[in-house]
N, C-alpha and C positions, 0 to 999 in steps of 0.2 A: 503494499499500501503506500509506503514511504516515498519508493522510484516513481512511484505512480503521478505524488504528487508534485517531486520537485520536478517532472518533467511536466507536467503543468505548469507549474509556477514560470518555469525557466519560458516555456511559449508564451507565457504572458510577458514577460519581463519584454522580451524580444518584441510584442507586437507593440507594447507601451515603448519601449527605444525605437519603431522605427516611424510611431504616430509623432513624436515630440521632435522639438530643436534639437535637442542633444546628438551628439555624435556618437559619443561611446558608454559604457554602460557606467565606466567612475562618475560620471558627471550626472548620471540618472537616478545613482545611487545615494546619491550626498544631496541632490533635490528631496528623495522622497526621508531620507532621515531626518535633514531637517526639518521640511513639512510635520513627520512623526513626531518629531520633539518639540515644535509650533504647539500644536495639538496636545501633546502630554501637559505641556505648560497651563494652557487657557482651561484644562481641565483640572488641575491642580490649583490654579487660581481661584478657580468656581468654588471647586470643593469645602478650600479654604476660610471664601468667604462666607460658604454656607453655613459652617461649624465654627466659624470664629478664633479660628488658628494663627495666630501669628507668624510672616515666615522668618 
């Protein structure tokens, strides 16, 4: 099952790379990592505000 999921994720990544303006996988991975970190930080700040926890 994990081999199948690896192949599927590779294919999706290649499709995404072909549709974007980024020419190599490293640029695209960096962009995905930055977007994931931004979304995580936004969610963390929302939870801190909800529970009144100071950073």
